[in-house]
N, C-alpha and C positions, 0 to 999 in steps of 0.2 A: 504494500500500500504506500502511496505517496500522499503527502499533505502539501497544500499550496503554501508558498513562502509568504509569510506575513511581513510586508514591508513597513507596516505602521510603527513597529518598535525598533526598527533599525535606525541608529543615529546617523545624521549627516554631519559632515565636518567641513569647516571653512577656515582657511588660514588668512589672518589679517596681519599685514606687516606695517611697520612704521619706518618712514624715511623722513627725517626732519620732523616737521609738524604735520605731515600728511600720512593718511592711512590708505593702504592699497590692499585689495582683496586678491588672493591667489596670484601673486606677482609672476611675471615672465622672467626668464633667465637674466636678462639685462638689469631688471629692477632688483632681483634678488642680490646682486652684487653690491647694492647700495643700502640694503636693509640693515637697520640698526637693531631692531627687535621684532619678534613676531609672536603671535598668539594663535594657536590652533584651537578652535572652539567646536565641540561636538554637542549636538542638540537632538533630543527626541522630538517626535512630531508635535507633542503638546507644548513644546517650548522649554521642557526641562533640560537644564544644562547638565550634561553627564560627564564631560571631561574638558580639561584645559591643559595645554602644554605650551610653555614659554620657551622661546629660543632666541638666539642672537646675543651679542655682547653687551648691549646697553640696557640699563634698567628701564622699567616702565613705572609711571606714576599710577596712583589709584585711579585718577581721572582717565589716563590712557587705557587702563584695563577695562574700566566701565564702558568707555566708548568702543573699544575693540570687541568686547563681548556683545554689546548691542548690535554692532555691524555684523558680527558672526552669526547671531541668532537670526537677523533679517535675511541674510544671504542664504543661510541654511534652509529657511522656509521656501525661498525661491528655488533652491536646488531640489527640494523634495517634490516639487510639482512635476519633475521629469522622471520620477520613479514610477 
C-alpha cells in the first residue's frame, strides 16, 4: 500500500542575506561573495517557525533578525504555492 505524500507539514526554507543595509533573498553567486551575514528560515504552512540557521562572518542585530525572519516567512509562503 502507498499513502499520498502530505505536503502540508513539510517546511519550506528561504535564505535571507545581508549586504550592507540591504536584505537579499536567495542570492546568486555574485551576490553571495559580498554577503556579510545570512539567515536561513524554515517555516511550516501555518507560519510556525521551525528552524533558523545563521551564517556569515558579521553579527546580526535583533532588528536585523526580526526583519530577516519576517522576509523569510513571507517568501516561504510564496514558495509553498508551487508545491
